[in-house]
N, C-alpha and C positions, 0 to 999 in steps of 0.2 A: 560584536556582531560579525558574522561571517562575510566573506567576499560577495556571496550571492545575495545576502541581505542588503549590503550597501548598494549593489547594482540595482536591486529592486526599488530601493528608496529613491535613487536618482531618477530612474525612469518614471516612477509613479508620480513624483512631485511635479513633473513636467506635463502631466496629462490634464486635459480640460475637465471641468465639471459637466456631468451628463444629467439633464433634467429627468424627473420622474416620468416613466412612460405611462400611457393610458392603456388599460386592459379592456378589450371588448367585453361587454356584459354577457355573462353566461358562457364564455368560451371555455373556461376551465371546468365549470360545474358540470358540463355535459359529459365529461370523462369520468365514468364511474369505476369503482374497484373491479379489477379483472382477476384477482386472486384474493381469497379471504385471509384473515390473520392467522387462522389455525393452519391453513395450507403453508403459509410462510414459515411458521414455527416448525412444522413437520420437516420441511426442506432444510431449515437451519440446523436441525438436530444432526444432520449429516456432517456438520462442520465443527464438531466439538474438539477433536484432537488435532495437534499441530500437523501441518502438511508442508514441511520445508522442501524446497525445490529438489526433485529427483528422489526423495525418500520413498520407501515402500508405500507409506500412507498416501503420499502425493500421487504416485503412479496409479494406485487403486482408485483414487478420487477422479483423476483424469479419465480413466476407463469408465467409471460410473457416469461422468458427464456425457461421454460419447454414447453410452447405452441409452441414457435418458433422452438425449437430443434425438437419437434415431427413433425411439419410441414416439416422441412428440411428432416428428415428421410423418411417420406412418399413420399415427392416429388421426392427424389432421387431413391426410390424404384420403383416409377411409371415410371421414365425416364430410369431406368437401363434395359438393354437387357439381363442381366445375372440374377442370383438368387437374392433374397431379401438381402438388406444390413444387416439385422439382428440387426439394431440399437436398443439399449436398454437404457431406461431412468429410473433411480432409485433415489428416494429422501431419504436422510439420516437425520432424524429430530433430533434436540436437543431442550432442554428447559432451560430457564434461567429467571432471574428477570430483566426485561427491565425498565429503567428509561426514561420516556418521559418528556421532558422539555417544559414548556410553554414559548417559546422564546419571545412572546409578553409581558410577565409579568416580564421580567428581568428588574431590576431597581437598581440604586445606587444613594444614596443621601448623600452628604457631607456638613455638616454645613448648612443644609437647602437648598442646591443647587443641582439640578439634574445633574448627570454626565452621559455622553453618554457611554453606555456599548458596548464594541466591541465584546464580546462573553462570554462564560462560560467554566469552567473546567468540562469536562464530568465526570459523576459519582463521583463528589466531595462531594456533600451534598445537601440536599433539604431544603427549608424553606416554611413556609406558606405565604399567600399573604401579610402579614405585615413584613416579613423578620426578620433579626436579627439586633439589634442596639447595638453598643459598641463604645468605644473610639478607635481612630486610633493610630496605632504605625507604623512609617515609618522605615522599616528595610533597604531599599535601595537594592543595587545590591546583588542578591542571587547567591552564588557559590556552587559548589559541596560539599564543606566542611561546608557550613552554616548549622546551626541547630536551631530548635525552642527551646526556653528556657522558662520554666514556670515563672521565676522571671521577665522576660521582656514582655512576650507575653500573659500571662493568661488573659482571659476575654477581649481581644483586637481583633479588626479587623486589621490584619497585612498587610502592603503594601510592596511588593517586586518588583524588576525590573529585567527583563530577556531580554537578547539580543541573537539572533541566533549566534551560534558559527561559526567561520571560520573552515571549514573542510579540508582545503588544506593540513595541516600537516598530517592528517590521510589518505587522498586519495592518495597523491603522493607516499608514500612508498609501498602501497598495489597494485599500478597499474603496471601491467606487461608491457603494452605499451598503447598508445592512437592512435586513428585515427582521424585526421592527427597527425603525431608524435609531432608537436609543441604544440598541445592542452594542454598536461600535464604541460607545462611550462608557459602557458599563460591563465590559468584558473582564474586568480585573486585570491581573498580570498575564493571563493566558500563558501559563507555564506548562509546556508540553514535553513529554519524553521523546518525541520525535527529534528534538534538538540534540539528544545524546549522540545521534548518528554522526553529526558533524563534529562533536567534541572528542570522541574517542581517538586517542593519538594513533598516528600511522606506525604500525609495528615494524615496518621495514627499517625505520630509523632506530627503533628500540634494538633490533637485532644488530644493526651496525655499531651500536654503542655497547654491545656485549651484555645486554639485559637478559637474565635467565627466565624471568617470569613477570607477570603483571597482575596486581590485585587492584581492582577498581571499586572504591567505596561509592555507592549511589546515595547521595544526600537528598532523599525524597521519601515519600510515604513508603513504609517498609513492605506493605502488601504489594504495592505497585512495583517495587524494585525487583520482585522475584520474577525470574524467567523472562526477562526482557531480551529480545533477539536483536541486539544492536552491537556493532554496525552490521547491516544486513546486505551490503553490496561490496564488501572488502575481501581481501585475502587472495590466495592463501598466504599465511605468515609462518614465522618460525619462533614466535614467542608466545607461549600459552598464557591465556588470561582468564581470570575468574572475577565474578562480581560478588560483593558482599553488601549487606545492608549497613546503614549508618550506625547501628547499635554497636558495631565492632570497631568503630573509629578510635576510641581511646585506647583499647587494648593493642591495636596494631601500632599506634603511634608510640606507646610506651615500649613495646617489644622492639621496635626499630631503634629507639633511643638507647635501649639496653644492649644492643648488638645481638639480639636473638636471631635464630635461623627459622625459616619456614619451609614446609614441603607442599608443593602445589601439584595436584594430579588432575590431568585433563585427558583421559583415555579416549581413543576412538580408532576408526578404521578408514583408510583411504580406499575409495572404490573408483578406479579410473574407468573411462568409457561408459559411464552411467548415462542411460537414455532418458530424456524428458521431452514431452511433446507439447507444442501448441495445438489447439483445435480450431479449425476455421470452418464455420458453418455458413453456407450461402443460401439465402432464400431469394430466388430470382424474381425479377419483375414478371408480371403476368402477360405482358405484351410479347408474344413469341416472335413477332415480326422483326424485332430489333435484335441484331446479332449479339451474342454473349459478350464479345470484346468491345462493344460500343455502348452498352448500358451504363448509366451512371450508378454510383454506389453510395449508400449511406452506411457508414462503418460504426458499429457499436462494440466497444472493447472493455475488457477487464483482465484480471489475472487470477490464476487458480491456486497459487501457492501462498502459504502464510501460517502464522502461529495460532490463529483462533477464528471464530466464526465471522468476526467483523472484517478482518483483512480479506477474506475470501468470498464475502457474500455478494459481491458483484456478479458472481456466477448465478446466484438465485434470481437476481434481477434479469439477467440475460435469458434464463429459462422462461421466466414469465413473459417477457417481451417477445421472444421467439414464438411461444405458444399462441400469443395474441395475434401477431401479424401473419402467422401461417394460415389463420382462418379467414383472413381478409381476401376477397376474391379479385380485387383490383389493386395491384401494387405497381406504381409507376417507376420505381427504381429497384435495383438489387439491394437487399439488406444483407450485410456481411457481419456476422457475430464472431469476434475474435476472443477466444479463451486462451490467454497467453500464459506461458510458463516463464521462469527465469527472473521473477521479481525479487526472489530471495536467494540469489546465488551470485558468486563473484565473477565467473567467466562464462555465463550463459546469457544470450540475448533475450530480451523480453519483447515488447512491441517493436523496439528498434530492429530486432532480428527479422520480424515479420515484414517490416518496411523494406529492408534490404532484399529479402527473398521474393516478395510478391509485389513487385512494381507494376505488374499487370492489373492488380486491384488498386494499388495506391494511385496510379495514373488516372483512374476513373472515379476516384472518390470525391463526391460533391461536398460532403460534410461528415464530421465524426463526433461521437459523444462517448466520453470515457466515464465509466460508472464504477465507483469504489466506496466501500465502507459505509453502507447504508444502515439506517435504523439504530444509530449509536446514541446511547445515553452518555452524558458526561460522567467522569469517574466519581463514585460516591454521590450520585445525584439521580433523581428521577426526571430531570430536565433533559431535553435533547442536546447532544453535543452540537455546537454551531458548525454548520457546513461551510465549506469554501467552494464557491461556484466560479470557476475561471472562465472569463470571456476570451474570445479569440481576437487575434490581431489581423485576421484574414477575411472577415465578413461583418459589415455593420448590420446587415439584415439578420444574420444568425444571432448577433448580440441583442437585437431588439426582441427576438423571440425568447431568448434566455431571460432577459429582464422581466418580460411579461409573466413567464411561468414561475420564476424564482420569487416574485412578489407574493405568490400565493402560499409560500412556505414560511413557517416561523423559524427564527434563529438561523439566518443565512447571511454570510458575507459574500457580496458580489465583488469579485476581484477584477481590477482594471485590465483592459486588453493588453496583450503582449507580455503578460507575466506568468503564463503557464510554463513553469520551469521545472516542475517535478511531477511525479505521478506518471501513469501510463499514457496520458494524453500528450505529454511534452514531445514525444518522438514524432507524433503526427503533426503537431503545430509547427515543428521545424521543417516539415515537408511542405509548408504553406497550405496545408489542408485546414479549412475552417473547423476548429475543434473546440468543443466545450468540455471542460473537465470538472467533475464533481467528486468531492471526497470530504471526509471528516478526520480529525486528528485527536481523538481522546487519549488520555494517559495510558490506557490499556491496549492501544492499537497494536503494539509490537510484542506483547507478552502472551505467554501461554498460561492456561489454568486447567485444572481437571475437568471443569464444565465448559471449557472453551469460551468463558465469559458470556455464555448464552443468557444468563439472567439479566445481562446488561442490554438485551435487545428491546428496543422500543418498537413494537410491531405496528402501532398506530402511525408512528413517524415513517416507518418503511413503506407502509401502504400509500401514504401521501406522496412520498418520493417516487414510488412506482407510477402512480397516476400522472405525476408531472412528466416523467420520462416518456410514458406512453403518448401523452398529448404532444410533447415536443417532437418526438420522432414521427408521429403521424403528420405533423406540419411539414417536416423535412421531406416526407415522401410525396408531397403534393407536386404536380408538374410545374406550378407557378412559382415554387420556391427556387 
């Protein structure tokens, strides 16, 4: 178990049991669909190809978001019988060094035999078209306490094996309750690929030990092992790394035992000073008598970068919510929608960068809701992937609302207050802003596919999630909250 898992367990076990809240009759049922499933699928089709931070595909997508939001604002102004919505769009640029990988050039040759490459370690290290050639060393299962050692690994291409952790022992103690109640006891081992992000070794230590390259065997479903983009917040490094599936384990182990050499090719290009933008959209309160710098804010945030439709579809949720609230003629607070970049890059800020740069908004923020990874099916299943709904440590009243609305969804883990430690909402919670975070972690969350995993979309589930967020945010916009 990682250090953050241990810390989570310690804090969680100290928390009190919270009784089941009562839901006012009809409160949820009054909120009807505001976008149909076909509209959601049409929007989701825009998210098929990977959009890693700062790449051409990502920049084009951010520009598309800006155009769509601007059209929404103008359309709502034209339809409104009251004054202009005053919708404002602002780009917050950042610059960083982008590594663009030539994925068609990925290659691994062992003892003269080509090995199928499942993927690469982002920002691990680059090679030229000839790659690096060195003797193989089979290290085997890599654990948290494993270390690269110069006497064993210097001038070698090291082979390690990783398997996604079972997160059951972490999730159970930090869960306040689940919906339905039996879900927490029937979750199985809850083995998720997101845990690979914590397991991949730090390549700085590999470089210091003289390692020439790294081959990582992913001990998991072979289809799921392909094109995993992990670790997604590390780098840059100087040791190129490739992923292979478990079917090559015996071959690699034997080749290393026989003293064979391997050639590893991870070609790419470094692009310094690459620009990537946050988009900040403000839908102001309708009471013009209150000065702009005095109005309270409800902040809704997500991120725009990722490898598939699931990672980025918080954008679709924000589009839907923006379109809905722009039509409302009486808004008691400013609504700020943050479409953040930087979730999938090593030295670019995400929501944390927005927090640093826009303290004028952060200082007025009454509450925040972070929306990520909606409409997810579990891997190789038609059932919804269980969602994690993180309560806040900063508002009992907001938690009461979260419990009320979460109870209307199926397959949800309500996570105890004070444990919002990852995802885009963590940065806001650290600012002592009452923040609710919502996300799912299916096995395909961090992998790309030709269809963007779009067949794994559960549009019924996503519509239910959108209804919940609409009702929740409507509650937060009321002056009595």
